[in-house]
N, C-alpha and C positions, 0 to 999 in steps of 0.2 A: 621092583625091589621089595623085599620083605625083610623085616627085622627079625633076627633070631630071638628065641625066647630065653632070656637069661634066668639063672637061678636066683632065688631070694630077692625078687623085685617087689618093692612096696610103693604105694603112692606117697608122694611128698605133698602134703596139703598146705595150701596157702590162700592167697586171695583168689576167690572164684572168678574165672574169666570166661565162662561159657566154653565154646568149642575151641577157642584159640588161646594164644599166649600173647599178652600185650604189655608193652612198657607203660608203667604208670607215670608218664612224663607230662609236665605242663597241664595238669588236670584243670586248673583254673582257666587255661587258654584254649583247651581242646575244642570248645564250642564256639570260639570266636570266628566271626565271619569277616574276611578281609575284602575290601573293595578292590578289584583288580584293575580298575581304571582302563586306560587305553593300552591294552596289552600289545596290540599291533605296533603302536609307536615305540614301545620299549624294545620289542624284538627287531624292529626295522625289517631288513630283508632276510634275516636269519630264520630258518625253520629246522626243527630237529629231524633226524633220521632214525632215532631210537629214544624211547623213554625209559629211564631207569628209576626205580622207586625203592626206597627203604620200605619195610613192612610195618613193624610195630611202631605205633605212634605216628605213622605216616599214611600208608595205604590202608591199614586196618583201623577200624574204629575202636572205641574204648572197650568193647566186648571182645576184641580180638578177631573180628570178622570183617570181610569186605562187604560194604553196604551195597544194596541193589543199584544205587546211583553210580557208585564207583565201578562196579562190575560192568555197567552199561557204557561208561566212559572208556574203560579199557577195551571193551569189545569194539567200540566205535573207532578207536585208534588203530586197532589191528585191521579192521575192515578198510581203513584208509591207507593201509600199507605201512603203518608205523608200529614196529615191534615194541612190546612192553616187557621189561626185564625186572625181576625182583632182586634186591640186594639186601641181605639180612644177616644178622648175627646168629640166627637160629642154626643149630648144627644139623647134620644130615639125619640124626635120629628123629628130627621133626620134618623130614622131607615131605611127607604126605600132607602136612598142614600147609607147606609152601606151595605144593602142587595144586591143592584145592583153591588157595587164594588167587593163583594165577590161571585158574581154569585149565590147568594141565597143559599149557602151551608154552613153547619157547624155551628160554634159558633162565637160570637163576644162579645167583651168587649166594652161597651160604657160609656160615662159620667165619664171618668177617672177611671173606675172600679166600679162605683156605680150602673151599670145596665148591666147585663149579659144575653144574649139570645141565644137560639138554634133556628135556622131558620127552620120553618116547610117546608116540601117538599111533593109533591104529593097531595096537597090540605090540608095537616095537618096544624093546627095553630102553630104559633111560641110559644116556651116555654120560659118564663122568669125565669131565675135561680137565679137572685139576683136583688133586688131593695133596696137602702139605702137612707133614707131621713134625713134632718136636721130640727129640730123644728124651727119655724119662730122666736121665741124669741132668740134662740141661734144664729141664723144667724145675726139678727139685732144687737145683743150684740157684735159679732165679728167685724162687720163693724164699730161700734162706737169706739171700741178699736183701730182699725187700723187707723181711721181718726184722732185719737189723735196724731199720729206720722207722718201722711202723709198729713194732710189737707183734705179738702172735696173731695170726690170721686163720680164718676158717676156709677150707678148700673144697671145691668141686671140680670134676674133671670130665671133659669130653674124651671118649676113648679114641684109640689109635685111628689115624687117618686112612688106614686100609679100608676099602669099601665096606666089607662086611662088619668089621669091628666098629666102624664109625656109626653104624646104625643102632648100636646097643644103647640102653638107657644111661642117663647121666649117673656118674659115680659121685655121691655126695657125702661129705663128712658129717657125722652127727653134729647138730648145732648150727649148720650153715643157714638154716631158715630159707630154703629155696622157695620163691614166692608163688610157684605155679603148681596146679594139681596134675602133674604128669608122672608117669612111672619113673622110679629112680632106685638105684642101689644105695642103701644107707650103710655107711662103713666107718670104722674108726680111721683116724688120720693115717696110721701106718699101712692101711690097706686101700686107701683111696686111689693111688696110682696103679694103673695096669702094669704088666711086666714090660710091654713094649712102648712104642711112641704114643704121644697124646696129640689130639687135634688142637685143644686149647685148655686153659686152666682158668677157673673163676676164683677170685680172692675177695673175701668179705672181712671187714674190720669191725670189731664191736664198738669202736669209738670214732672212726673216721668216715666221712661221706666220700662218695666215689671221686669227686673232683680233687679233694685233698689227698686221697689215697693214691690216685694215679700220678699226681704231681710229685709226691714223695718217692714213689717207686721209680720214676724216670730219673731221679738223681743218682740212682745206684745201678740201673740196668742199661747196658749199652744196647742201642737199637740194632746193632749187628748181631746181638745174641737173642733178643726177643722184642716183639712189638707189644706195646701196652695200650689199652683203650678202655672205654666204658660206654654203656648204652643207657645210662640213666636208671639202672635197676638196683642201685645200692651196693654194687660190687664192681671190681675191675676185671679185665680179661687179659691173660698172658697168651700170646700167640707166637708162632714161629717168626723169625725175622723176615721182614718184607711182606708179611701177610696183612693186607688191608683190603677194604672194599675197592680201593683204586686198582690194586694189582689183580684182584678178582675180576673187576670190570674190564681190565686189559685183555683177559682171556676171552671174555664175551665179545669184545669188539674185534679181536683178531678172527674169531669164528664168523662174525657177521661181515667182515671186510669193511668196517667203519672206523672212524677216528674219534678221539675225545671231543673234538670240535663239533661232532654230530649229535652230541648227547644233551638231552634235557633231563636233569636229575633232581629228585625230591628227597629231603631228609630232615631229621629232627634232633639227632644226638651226636656227641663227639665221635662215635665210631663211623659216622657218615662224613666227617670232615675230610679225610684223604681223598675220597672220590669227588666231593664238592669242590675242593681246592684244585684238583687235577683238571676237572671239567672246565672250571672257570678260567684257569690259567691258559687252557688250550683254545678258548674262544667259544666253548659250549655255554649252556645256561644252567644255573642252579637255583633251586627254589626251596626256601625254608618254610616249614609249617608254622602257624601262629603259636603252637605249643612247643616250638623248638628251643633247645638250649641256647643261651645267649651267644656262645661262640659260633654256633651254626647260623644264627640270624645275622651275625656280623660278617660271616664269610660268603653268604649266598647273594646272588644277584637280585633276587626277587623274593616275595613272600606271598603265601596263600593262606586260606582259612585253616582252622584247626582240624585235626583228624576226626573229631566227632561232628564236624560241619562239612564233611566231604571235600576237604581242601584240595586233594589231588584231582578229584573229579571236576570240581569247579574250574580249576586251571586248565585241564585238558579240554573241557567243553568250550572254554573261551578260545583256546588255541584252534580247535576244529572249526569254530565259527568265523574265524578270520576270512574275509572275502578273498584275499589274495593267497590263501593258504595253498601250498603245493607240498603237502606232507610227503615225506619220503625223499624229498629233493633238497639238498643243502644249498642255500644261496647266501653268499656273503660270508 
């Protein structure tokens, strides 16, 4: 896949994050090391058949990259027959960064579940398994309803869910203060929306933090009309109804012939909660990062070190080291 070159694209400068884009979540806890104790006793006879990990604030370190230790742990899992899947809020315009983080292998859930892809290998093209869009009039109606209770908001838009359009740069309203140095189209509010469908919308308030903003928005938005979430970046996201990482994960599991009970999932932010809750309810296992949002820590079965302390790698290393490990085979 290659992104078309749009007109009038300018870099949106913000916090420098090296080669990647990373959520500035739980900075004080990102380096915390968590003693995993007797992991074998906690897991009992259960073993995963697939690992699913959020990316920013979880699999990626504070520089927005996968550390050598984490790369090695992911490779060791795959060598043991245990697939590793990425589940991220990043849109398909950032597909190459997701591909790089996952070493170009397997499947990935993007756009909070609205875009699912199997990476092509050996010269084969990528295969898009899911794209879900929201009609322009629905999205603008949702924004209008939210602004009734929050006041005026600043908007950015992921372009239409059609494969080519979804690869275009982010459409950002002047004044949004997008935090990352990626290409984007800077536009006035009345030009931010494309003519057709959108993949998702970002809303930033000049006075409300994301937890308060999403809570207020949910009082006026029917979940049958739009899904609302946030990833700890200072703004909330408006998605098509039913689009969550859990429903994106369902597409992956159907492709792999697996169940939610087979999943070991890692996450750090409220946008990870749907898949964490779904996996936990089904008998799989969920792990919160030390730097995770309090709601994620409360929902997860277990905890690992922060993303700047290779938390995912430490947990996977301990899993692989279990003497009775039969990875790829679900028992119990």
